[in-house]
C-alpha positions in Angstrom: 0.0 0.0 0.0 1.5 3.4 -1.0 1.7 6.2 1.5 -0.5 8.3 -0.8 -3.2 5.7 -0.5 -3.0 5.6 3.3 -3.1 9.4 3.3 -6.4 9.3 1.4 -7.8 6.7 3.8 -6.9 8.8 6.8 -8.1 12.1 5.4 -11.5 10.5 4.5 -11.8 9.0 8.0 -11.0 12.4 9.6 -13.5 14.2 7.5 -16.5 11.9 8.0 -15.9 11.5 11.8 -15.3 15.2 12.5 -18.7 15.5 14.3 -18.6 12.0 15.9 -18.9 8.3 15.1 -19.4 7.6 11.4 -20.6 4.4 9.7 -21.2 4.1 6.0 -20.1 2.7 2.7 -16.4 2.2 2.1 -15.3 4.6 -0.7 -12.3 2.5 -1.4 -13.7 -1.0 -1.9 -17.4 -0.2 -2.2 -18.5 -2.3 0.8 -22.0 -1.5 2.0 -22.1 0.0 5.5 -18.7 -1.6 6.2 -16.6 1.5 6.9 -16.5 3.0 10.4 -14.5 5.9 11.8 -14.4 7.8 15.1 -12.3 10.5 16.7 -11.9 10.7 20.5 -9.3 12.3 22.8 -6.9 13.0 20.0 -7.1 9.5 18.5 -8.5 8.6 15.1 -9.7 5.0 14.5 -11.2 3.7 11.3 -11.8 0.3 9.7 -13.5 -1.4 6.7 -14.9 -4.8 7.6 -15.6 -6.0 4.1 -13.7 -9.3 3.5 -10.5 -8.5 1.5 -10.4 -4.7 2.2 -7.3 -3.7 4.2 -8.3 -0.1 4.9 -8.0 0.6 8.6 -5.8 2.0 11.3 -5.6 3.7 14.7 -3.6 6.9 14.8 -3.0 9.9 17.0 -4.3 12.9 15.0 -0.9 14.6 15.1 1.2 11.7 13.9 3.9 12.4 11.3 4.0 10.6 8.0 6.8 8.3 9.2 4.9 7.4 12.3 1.9 6.5 10.2 4.0 4.2 8.1 5.0 2.3 11.2 1.4 1.8 12.2 0.0 0.8 8.9 -2.6 -2.0 9.0 -0.8 -5.1 7.4 -2.4 -7.0 4.5 -4.7 -9.6 6.0 -5.3 -13.3 5.3 -8.8 -12.2 4.3 -7.4 -11.0 1.0 -6.6 -14.5 -0.1 -9.4 -16.3 1.8 -10.4 -19.2 -0.4 -10.8 -22.4 1.7 -10.6 -25.6 -0.2 -13.6 -27.8 -0.6 -14.0 -30.3 2.2 -13.2 -33.9 1.4 -16.1 -35.7 3.0 -14.9 -38.8 4.9 -16.4 -42.1 3.8 -18.0 -42.5 7.2 -20.0 -39.3 6.8 -23.1 -40.4 4.9 -26.6 -39.4 3.8 -28.7 -40.7 6.7 -30.8 -43.8 6.1 -33.7 -45.3 8.0 -31.3 -47.6 9.8 -29.6 -44.6 11.5 -32.2 -44.4 14.3 -30.1 -42.1 16.6 -29.9 -39.6 13.8 -33.6 -39.5 13.3 -34.4 -39.4 17.0 -32.1 -36.4 17.4 -33.5 -34.6 14.4 -37.1 -35.2 15.6 -36.3 -34.0 19.1 -35.2 -30.6 17.8 -37.5 -30.5 14.8 -34.6 -29.9 12.4 -34.7 -30.3 8.6 -33.1 -33.7 8.0 -32.6 -33.2 4.3 -29.8 -30.6 5.0 -27.9 -32.8 7.4 -25.5 -35.8 7.2 -24.5 -38.6 9.7 -21.1 -39.7 10.9 -21.6 -43.4 11.4 -18.1 -43.9 13.0 -18.5 -41.4 15.8 -22.4 -41.3 15.9 -22.6 -37.6 15.1 -25.3 -35.5 13.3 -23.3 -33.5 10.8 -24.1 -29.9 9.9 -22.4 -28.9 6.7 -21.0 -25.4 6.3 -20.8 -23.9 2.8 -18.8 -21.1 1.2 -19.7 -19.9 -2.3 -21.7 -23.0 -2.9 -18.9 -25.4 -1.7 -18.8 -27.4 1.5 -15.7 -26.3 3.3 -16.3 -27.5 6.9 -18.9 -29.2 9.1 -19.9 -29.3 12.7 -20.7 -32.7 14.3 -22.9 -33.1 17.3 -22.5 -36.5 19.1 -25.7 -38.4 19.7 -24.0 -41.3 21.5 -21.2 -41.4 24.1 -18.4 -40.0 21.9 -16.5 -37.0 23.2 -16.1 -34.1 22.5 -19.8 -33.4 22.2 -19.2 -30.9 19.4 -16.6 -31.6 16.7 -15.2 -29.5 13.8 -14.2 -31.4 10.8 -11.8 -29.0 9.1 -11.8 -25.8 11.1 -11.9 -23.7 7.8 -15.1 -21.9 8.7 -15.3 -19.1 11.3 -19.0 -19.2 11.7 -22.2 -20.9 10.6 -24.8 -18.6 9.1 -28.3 -19.6 8.0 -31.4 -17.8 6.8 -31.7 -14.4 5.2 -32.9 -10.9 6.1 -31.5 -7.5 7.2 -31.4 -8.6 10.9 -29.1 -11.4 12.2 -29.4 -13.2 15.5 -26.1 -14.2 17.2 -26.3 -17.6 19.0 -23.7 -20.1 20.3 -24.4 -23.3 18.4 -25.7 -24.5 15.1 -28.9 -26.1 16.5 -29.9 -22.7 18.0 -29.0 -21.0 14.7 -31.2 -23.3 12.7 -34.1 -23.2 15.2 -33.9 -19.3 15.3 -34.4 -19.1 11.5 -37.1 -21.7 11.6 -39.1 -19.8 14.2 -38.3 -16.3 12.8 -37.9 -17.0 9.1 -37.4 -13.3 8.1 -34.1 -13.1 10.1 -30.7 -14.7 9.6 -28.8 -16.2 12.4 -25.1 -16.9 13.2 -23.5 -19.5 15.4 -20.1 -18.2 16.4 -18.5 -21.7 16.7 -16.4 -20.6 19.6 -16.3 -18.5 22.8 -15.3 -15.1 21.4 -15.8 -12.8 18.5 -13.1 -12.5 15.8 -12.5 -9.9 13.0 -14.3 -12.3 10.6 -17.4 -12.4 12.8 -17.4 -8.6 13.0 -16.9 -8.3 9.3 -19.9 -10.5 8.6 -22.1 -8.9 11.2 -21.3 -5.5 9.7 -23.2 -6.5 6.6 -26.6 -6.4 8.4 -28.8 -3.5 9.5 -29.5 -4.9 13.0 -27.9 -7.5 15.2 -29.6 -9.4 18.1 -27.2 -11.2 20.5 -29.2 -14.1 22.1 -26.8 -16.4 23.8 -27.7 -18.9 26.5 -29.2 -17.5 29.7 -26.2 -18.5 31.7 -24.0 -16.3 29.4 -25.6 -13.0 30.1 -22.4 -11.1 30.7 -21.0 -12.4 27.5 -24.2 -11.4 25.7 -23.7 -7.8 27.0 -20.0 -7.9 26.1 -20.7 -9.1 22.6 -23.3 -6.3 22.1 -20.8 -3.7 23.1 -18.1 -5.1 20.9 -20.3 -5.5 17.8 -21.9 -2.0 18.1 -18.6 -0.4 18.8 -16.8 -1.8 15.9 -19.6 -1.8 13.3 -22.0 0.9 14.3 -24.8 -1.5 13.6 -27.9 -1.2 15.8 -27.2 -4.1 18.2 -29.4 -5.5 21.0 -28.6 -7.9 23.9 -31.5 -10.2 24.6 -31.8 -12.1 27.9 -33.5 -15.3 27.1 -35.6 -17.4 29.5 -33.9 -20.5 28.0 -31.6 -21.6 25.2 -33.3 -20.6 21.9 -33.4 -24.2 20.7 -36.0 -25.0 23.4 -38.4 -22.6 21.6 -39.8 -20.8 24.6 -42.7 -18.8 23.2 -41.8 -15.6 25.1 -38.3 -15.7 23.8 -39.5 -16.2 20.2 -41.9 -13.3 20.5 -39.2 -10.9 21.8 -36.9 -11.9 18.9 -39.8 -11.4 16.4 -40.5 -7.9 17.8 -36.8 -6.9 17.4 -36.7 -8.3 13.9 -39.6 -6.1 12.7 
């Protein structure tokens, strides 16, 4: 990245954030609502969260040109992010009538069986994760005694997103994500596949107009923390929702609160 390019980035960030926090389209990569900038106590901070865009930095407003060069945001792995197609193990199969544990599990949570697979070796219901039409990863949920209860097959995916809409619900596991979009079909949902938010989570969430953080009831502090992080970094309207129970249990009051926020 040439110094002249970074100068343009910084000048634009300073201009749009002169009166406070700014969120809007990135003029450099064209990302929709992915560019944020803010100035506070002599510090300028700006970022674009569109995958592949490296615009971003944190600078003191009186930094010299040489100081800016030392603080340039390095090129990210996101620039070349193109995970390979997952090679499906021979023991991960299309479920048949003989796979009774699979069908009991799917029936228990009222999940769409046609979109799932079954690991006959470890007795896991397998949730495929796709990227640009290709299966790149999968999450397996044990239905027998096998540990760990949750298993990642390649680790290539950073999150599991299902459904569509301008609002997205952040949950902890893929079952909750699927149930959320089944119960509130005009919202998307994301399972974070971990315990903390990453840059890639933030980049994806920044594509939506509203975010609802609805983690398990015993993770209320993390729910509040996620809301702050997401809203701070993306500027997206973000809500922390205290559930009565995990969303996959389909508590009617929880579903109604989510539906109200999704309107």
